[in-house]
C-alpha positions as CSV (number, residue, x, y, z in Angstrom):
1,M,-10.8,-68.5,26.2
2,S,-14.5,-69.1,25.5
3,Y,-15.3,-65.7,27.0
4,L,-12.9,-63.9,24.6
5,A,-14.2,-65.8,21.6
6,W,-17.7,-64.9,22.6
7,I,-16.8,-61.2,22.5
8,D,-15.1,-61.6,19.2
9,F,-18.1,-63.2,17.5
10,D,-20.9,-61.0,19.0
11,P,-20.5,-57.4,17.8
12,E,-23.1,-56.1,20.4
13,E,-21.4,-57.7,23.3
14,R,-18.0,-56.6,22.0
15,R,-19.1,-53.0,22.0
16,R,-20.5,-53.3,25.5
17,A,-17.2,-54.9,26.7
18,Q,-15.3,-52.1,25.1
19,T,-17.4,-49.6,26.9
20,L,-16.6,-51.3,30.2
21,I,-12.9,-51.4,29.4
22,D,-12.9,-47.7,28.4
23,L,-14.5,-46.7,31.7
24,F,-11.7,-48.2,33.6
25,K,-8.9,-46.8,31.5
26,Q,-6.8,-43.9,32.7
27,P,-8.1,-40.6,31.4
28,E,-6.2,-38.6,28.8
29,A,-2.4,-38.7,29.4
30,R,-1.1,-36.2,31.9
31,D,0.3,-33.1,30.3
32,E,3.9,-33.6,31.4
33,L,5.4,-31.7,28.4
34,G,2.8,-28.9,28.0
35,L,1.0,-30.3,25.0
36,G,-2.5,-29.7,26.3
37,T,-3.3,-26.6,24.3
38,I,-2.9,-28.4,21.0
39,R,-4.4,-31.6,22.3
40,D,-7.5,-29.8,23.6
41,G,-7.8,-27.5,20.6
42,L,-8.0,-30.4,18.2
43,A,-10.3,-32.4,20.5
44,D,-12.7,-29.4,20.8
45,L,-12.9,-29.2,17.0
46,L,-13.5,-32.9,16.5
47,F,-15.6,-33.7,19.6
48,P,-17.1,-30.5,21.1
49,G,-18.9,-30.8,24.4
50,T,-16.9,-33.8,25.5
51,S,-14.2,-33.9,28.3
52,T,-12.0,-36.7,29.6
53,I,-13.8,-36.8,33.0
54,Q,-17.2,-37.4,31.5
55,T,-18.5,-41.0,31.6
56,R,-21.9,-41.5,29.9
57,I,-23.9,-39.3,27.6
58,R,-27.2,-39.6,29.5
59,Y,-25.8,-37.3,32.2
60,M,-26.4,-34.5,29.6
61,L,-30.1,-35.1,30.4
62,F,-29.8,-36.1,34.1
63,V,-28.3,-32.7,35.1
64,P,-31.0,-30.5,33.4
65,W,-33.7,-32.7,34.9
66,I,-32.3,-32.2,38.3
67,Y,-31.9,-28.5,37.9
68,R,-35.4,-28.1,36.5
69,E,-36.7,-30.0,39.5
70,A,-34.9,-27.6,41.8
71,Q,-35.9,-24.5,39.9
72,Q,-39.6,-25.4,40.3
73,R,-39.3,-25.1,44.1
74,K,-40.4,-22.0,45.9
75,A,-37.4,-21.6,48.0
76,S,-34.2,-19.5,48.5
77,Q,-31.2,-20.0,46.2
78,A,-29.4,-21.7,49.1
79,E,-32.3,-24.1,49.7
80,R,-32.5,-24.9,46.0
81,T,-28.8,-25.6,45.9
82,K,-29.0,-28.0,48.8
83,F,-32.0,-29.7,47.2
84,A,-30.2,-30.1,43.8
85,R,-27.1,-31.5,45.5
86,D,-29.3,-34.1,47.3
87,L,-30.9,-35.0,44.0
88,E,-27.5,-35.6,42.4
89,F,-26.7,-38.1,45.2
90,K,-30.1,-39.7,44.9
91,L,-29.5,-40.1,41.2
92,S,-26.1,-41.8,41.8
93,E,-27.8,-44.2,44.2
94,A,-30.6,-44.9,41.6
95,L,-28.0,-45.6,39.0
96,L,-26.1,-48.0,41.2
97,R,-29.4,-49.9,41.7
98,G,-30.3,-50.0,38.0
99,D,-27.1,-50.1,35.9
100,K,-24.4,-52.7,36.0
101,N,-22.1,-51.4,33.2
102,G,-20.2,-48.8,35.1
103,G,-19.8,-45.0,34.6
104,V,-21.6,-43.9,37.7
105,I,-20.0,-40.7,39.0
106,G,-19.6,-41.1,42.8
107,R,-19.7,-44.9,42.7
108,V,-16.9,-45.0,45.3
109,A,-17.1,-41.7,47.1
110,G,-20.9,-41.8,47.6
111,R,-22.2,-38.6,49.4
112,S,-18.6,-37.5,50.1
113,L,-18.1,-36.8,46.4
114,K,-16.6,-33.4,45.8
115,R,-17.1,-33.0,42.0
116,L,-20.7,-33.6,41.2
117,P,-22.0,-34.6,37.7
118,S,-23.4,-31.1,37.2
119,S,-19.9,-29.6,37.3
120,V,-18.5,-32.4,35.1
121,Y,-21.1,-31.8,32.4
122,W,-21.8,-28.1,32.8
123,A,-19.5,-26.7,30.1
124,G,-20.4,-29.5,27.6
125,M,-24.1,-28.8,28.0
126,H,-23.6,-25.2,27.0
127,T,-21.4,-26.1,24.1
128,L,-24.2,-28.4,22.7
129,G,-27.0,-26.0,23.4
130,I,-28.7,-28.1,26.1
131,R,-28.1,-25.3,28.5
132,T,-29.0,-22.1,26.7
133,R,-27.7,-19.4,29.0
134,G,-24.3,-18.6,30.5
135,G,-23.6,-18.8,34.2
136,N,-22.4,-21.4,36.7
137,P,-24.5,-24.0,38.5
138,A,-25.0,-21.8,41.5
139,S,-26.3,-18.9,39.4
140,F,-28.9,-21.1,37.7
141,L,-30.4,-22.0,41.1
142,A,-31.0,-18.3,41.7
143,Y,-34.0,-18.7,39.3
144,G,-37.1,-20.0,40.9
145,P,-40.6,-20.5,39.5
146,E,-41.6,-16.9,39.8
147,S,-38.4,-15.4,38.3
148,I,-38.5,-17.8,35.4
149,K,-42.1,-16.9,34.7
150,D,-41.7,-13.2,35.1
151,H,-38.6,-12.8,32.9
152,D,-39.5,-15.5,30.4
153,L,-36.1,-17.0,30.9
154,K,-35.0,-19.8,28.6
155,L,-32.5,-21.8,30.6
156,W,-32.7,-25.1,28.9
157,A,-33.3,-26.2,25.3
158,P,-37.1,-26.1,24.8
159,S,-37.2,-29.6,23.3
160,L,-35.6,-31.2,26.3
161,P,-37.5,-34.4,27.0
162,N,-39.3,-34.9,30.3
163,R,-37.6,-37.0,32.9
164,P,-38.8,-40.5,33.7
165,E,-41.1,-40.8,36.7
166,N,-38.9,-43.2,38.6
167,L,-35.6,-41.4,37.9
168,F,-34.6,-41.2,41.5
169,E,-35.7,-44.7,42.5
170,Q,-33.9,-46.8,39.9
171,T,-32.5,-45.9,36.5
172,D,-29.7,-46.7,34.0
173,F,-27.8,-45.1,31.2
174,T,-29.9,-46.5,28.3
175,L,-31.4,-43.7,26.3
176,R,-35.0,-43.7,25.2
177,P,-35.6,-43.0,21.5
178,E,-36.8,-39.4,22.1
179,E,-33.7,-38.7,24.3
180,A,-31.3,-40.0,21.6
181,D,-33.1,-37.9,19.0
182,F,-32.9,-34.8,21.2
183,L,-29.1,-35.3,21.7
184,R,-28.4,-35.9,18.1
185,D,-30.4,-32.8,17.2
186,R,-28.4,-30.7,19.8
187,I,-25.1,-32.0,18.3
188,A,-26.3,-31.2,14.8
189,A,-27.5,-27.7,15.7
190,S,-24.6,-26.7,17.9
191,A,-21.7,-28.7,16.5
192,E,-22.7,-29.1,12.8
193,K,-19.1,-29.1,11.3
194,S,-17.7,-31.4,13.9
195,L,-16.6,-35.1,13.4
196,L,-18.9,-35.9,16.3
197,N,-21.9,-34.7,14.3
198,E,-20.8,-36.4,11.1
199,L,-20.5,-39.7,12.8
200,A,-23.6,-39.3,15.0
201,S,-25.7,-38.8,11.8
202,K,-24.6,-42.3,10.7
203,Q,-26.4,-43.9,13.7
204,K,-24.0,-46.7,14.1
205,D,-21.3,-48.1,16.4
206,F,-17.6,-47.4,15.8
207,S,-15.0,-49.9,17.1
208,E,-11.8,-48.2,15.7
209,D,-9.1,-47.7,18.3
210,W,-8.3,-44.2,16.9
211,A,-10.5,-41.6,15.2
212,W,-8.2,-41.4,12.2
213,Q,-8.9,-45.0,11.4
214,V,-12.6,-44.2,10.7
215,H,-13.2,-44.4,6.9
216,E,-16.7,-43.1,6.5
217,D,-17.1,-41.5,3.1
218,T,-19.2,-38.8,4.6
219,V,-16.4,-37.3,6.7
220,S,-15.6,-33.9,5.4
221,D,-12.3,-32.7,4.0
222,R,-12.1,-30.3,6.9
223,N,-12.3,-33.1,9.5
224,R,-10.0,-35.4,7.5
225,S,-7.4,-32.6,7.6
226,I,-7.8,-32.2,11.4
227,L,-7.6,-35.9,11.9
228,R,-4.4,-36.1,9.9
229,H,-2.9,-33.4,12.1
230,A,-4.2,-35.3,15.2
231,E,-2.6,-38.5,14.0
232,R,0.8,-37.0,13.3
233,F,0.8,-34.9,16.5
234,S,-0.1,-37.9,18.6
235,G,2.5,-40.1,16.9
236,V,5.3,-37.7,17.0
237,M,4.8,-36.4,20.5
238,H,4.4,-40.0,21.9
239,G,8.1,-40.4,21.3
240,A,8.8,-37.4,23.5
241,S,6.7,-39.0,26.2
242,I,8.6,-42.3,25.9
243,L,12.0,-40.5,26.0
244,Y,10.8,-38.4,29.0
245,N,9.9,-41.6,31.0
246,L,13.2,-43.3,29.9
247,L,15.2,-40.4,31.2
248,L,13.3,-40.6,34.5
249,A,14.0,-44.3,34.7
250,L,17.7,-43.7,34.1
251,R,17.8,-41.2,36.9
252,A,15.9,-43.5,39.2
253,A,18.3,-46.4,38.4
254,D,21.2,-44.2,39.5
255,R,19.6,-43.8,42.9
256,P,19.4,-47.3,44.3
257,N,17.9,-46.0,47.6
258,A,15.0,-44.4,45.9
259,K,12.0,-46.0,47.6
260,A,9.7,-46.5,44.6
261,H,12.1,-47.4,41.9
262,G,13.7,-50.8,42.5
263,E,12.2,-51.7,39.1
264,A,14.1,-48.9,37.4
265,P,16.5,-51.1,35.4
266,A,13.7,-53.1,33.9
267,L,11.9,-49.8,33.1
268,V,14.9,-48.6,31.3
269,E,15.0,-51.7,29.1
270,D,11.3,-51.5,28.4
271,Y,11.4,-47.8,27.5
272,R,14.4,-48.3,25.2
273,K,12.4,-51.0,23.3
274,R,9.4,-48.7,23.1
275,L,11.5,-45.9,21.8
276,E,13.0,-48.2,19.1
277,E,9.6,-49.4,18.1
278,W,8.3,-45.8,17.9
279,Q,11.1,-44.7,15.7
280,K,10.4,-47.6,13.3
281,S,6.7,-46.4,13.1
282,L,7.5,-42.9,12.0
283,P,7.7,-43.4,8.2
284,A,4.0,-44.2,8.1
285,L,3.2,-40.6,9.3
286,A,4.9,-39.0,6.3
287,L,6.2,-36.2,8.5
288,Q,8.2,-34.5,5.7
289,N,4.9,-33.3,4.4
290,W,3.5,-32.1,7.7
291,D,2.6,-28.4,7.7
292,L,3.0,-27.5,11.4
293,E,2.0,-23.9,10.7
294,D,-1.3,-25.1,9.5
295,L,-1.7,-27.1,12.7
296,F,-0.9,-24.1,14.8
297,Q,-3.4,-21.9,12.8
298,I,-6.2,-24.4,13.2
299,V,-5.6,-24.6,17.0
300,G,-5.6,-20.8,17.0
301,T,-9.2,-20.7,15.9
302,T,-10.3,-22.3,19.1
303,S,-10.5,-20.9,22.6
304,H,-7.1,-22.4,23.5
305,K,-4.3,-19.9,23.4
306,L,-1.2,-21.5,21.8
307,R,1.9,-19.7,22.9
308,E,5.1,-19.4,21.0
309,P,7.2,-21.5,23.5
310,S,4.9,-24.4,22.9
311,Q,5.1,-24.0,19.1
312,A,8.9,-23.8,19.4
313,F,9.1,-27.0,21.4
314,V,7.0,-28.9,18.9
315,R,9.0,-27.5,16.0
316,A,12.3,-28.5,17.7
317,W,11.1,-32.0,18.6
318,L,9.9,-32.6,15.0
319,E,13.2,-31.4,13.6
320,M,15.1,-33.8,15.9
321,T,12.7,-36.6,15.0
322,L,13.3,-36.1,11.3
323,H,17.1,-35.5,11.4
324,S,18.7,-37.1,14.4
325,K,21.5,-39.4,13.3
326,T,21.2,-41.6,16.4
327,S,18.7,-43.1,18.8
328,L,17.1,-40.1,20.6
329,D,18.1,-41.4,24.0
330,Q,21.7,-40.8,22.9
331,D,20.9,-37.4,21.3
332,Q,22.0,-34.8,23.8
333,D,20.1,-32.1,22.0
334,A,16.9,-34.0,22.4
335,I,17.6,-34.8,26.0
336,E,18.4,-31.1,26.7
337,L,15.2,-30.0,24.9
338,L,13.1,-32.1,27.3
339,R,15.0,-30.9,30.3
340,K,14.5,-27.3,29.4
341,R,10.9,-27.8,28.6
342,E,10.1,-29.5,31.9
343,Q,12.1,-26.8,33.8
344,T,10.1,-24.1,32.1
345,L,6.8,-25.7,32.9
346,K,7.5,-27.0,36.4
347,R,10.4,-25.2,37.9
348,M,11.3,-26.9,41.2
349,K,8.9,-29.8,40.5
350,A,10.8,-30.8,37.4
351,R,11.6,-34.5,37.8
352,L,14.5,-34.5,35.3
353,L,16.3,-32.0,37.5
354,H,15.2,-32.5,41.1
355,D,15.2,-35.6,43.3
356,A,12.2,-34.9,45.5
357,P,9.6,-34.9,42.6
358,L,11.4,-37.9,41.1
359,E,10.5,-39.8,44.3
360,R,6.9,-39.3,43.5
361,W,7.1,-40.7,39.9
362,S,5.0,-43.8,39.5
363,G,7.1,-45.4,36.8
364,A,4.9,-44.1,33.9
365,S,3.8,-40.6,33.5
366,G,2.1,-38.9,30.6
367,L,2.8,-42.0,28.5
368,A,-0.5,-42.8,26.8
369,P,-0.8,-41.7,23.2
370,L,-3.1,-38.8,22.7
371,D,-6.6,-39.9,21.4
372,F,-8.2,-36.4,21.5
373,R,-11.2,-37.8,23.5
374,W,-12.1,-40.4,20.8
375,G,-12.7,-43.0,23.6
376,I,-15.3,-40.7,25.1
377,A,-16.9,-39.8,21.7
378,R,-16.9,-43.4,20.5
379,R,-18.8,-44.5,23.7
380,Y,-21.3,-41.7,23.2
381,L,-21.9,-42.7,19.6
382,G,-22.6,-46.2,20.7
383,E,-25.0,-45.1,23.3
384,L,-26.9,-42.9,20.8
385,V,-27.8,-46.1,18.9
386,D,-28.3,-48.4,21.9
387,V,-31.7,-47.1,22.8
388,S,-34.5,-48.9,24.8
């Protein structure tokens, strides 16, 4: 109990503890019902450059430092690629020696890691203008010292800070002041209208569980509108996820020999309670005033293509949410809507229709409410003020 009280009364330690907790949470909910286009469209508008598989913002600097090191070598592209890969592993080892707060990519896998930090952060670095040219990681390593000089290529933001001397011996995720300034400048220049930029300019921590709980008076009307859509979409579609898992639990309970679902009756009871609590929470969302067509138009301005079947599914679920005369687990139209949606998305892998994929159900799938990468963004905002 004394440990919990210590966190409660020390804001700095509370934020550090929250960072640790976030790092061990599951990433964004699995897209069981095909909601990813809207989820990712809103997340890109609010928090550009982020992704659910990122961990710490200083990787936005680590990767350019590694690639600049490799590009300075007089070698073939293949040799530079091998050299850069080795440096990524050396960086992970240096981080494990120097940082105790978690977030090291490759902490468990070591040198057998398949997805390197460079691939995790590659798109985000371009979005934020840290990487100034298109191309994949391999194509960047085609440029050596002669080609960069001869063609005056600008591969990285010219104001990129220099790397620390001991980067590959021992390091951590704490930003230096000039690094934090550089990242804030990049966010301001490349994502000026985003909520990420508006909050980064405040240079403070945020402890709110959800982005729509932030009440800074400097948040623009545009971002307030996007946040309201995000809150409603997360709230409404969370009910679809609960019902989906309830229907899976009911199917599993009817199959007593299913190897992984001896707990199915208890899951049924739990999901029914969750569904009841969810329905009680709906009035706060004022869904009668929700303009879905505006939501779809906003998502349509992003790179994510929102197709008509997804729009129709969201419209139908909202309509049932607003007008169903019974609990949705008793509403055959709602149940059939989810079955058809999963069948369309997954075909023979649909768990509501086929036993083999049901056997692989963990007991909770795609259940987490959508946070639109707020957990990642909140961590980054904290790191931008927690400088050495």
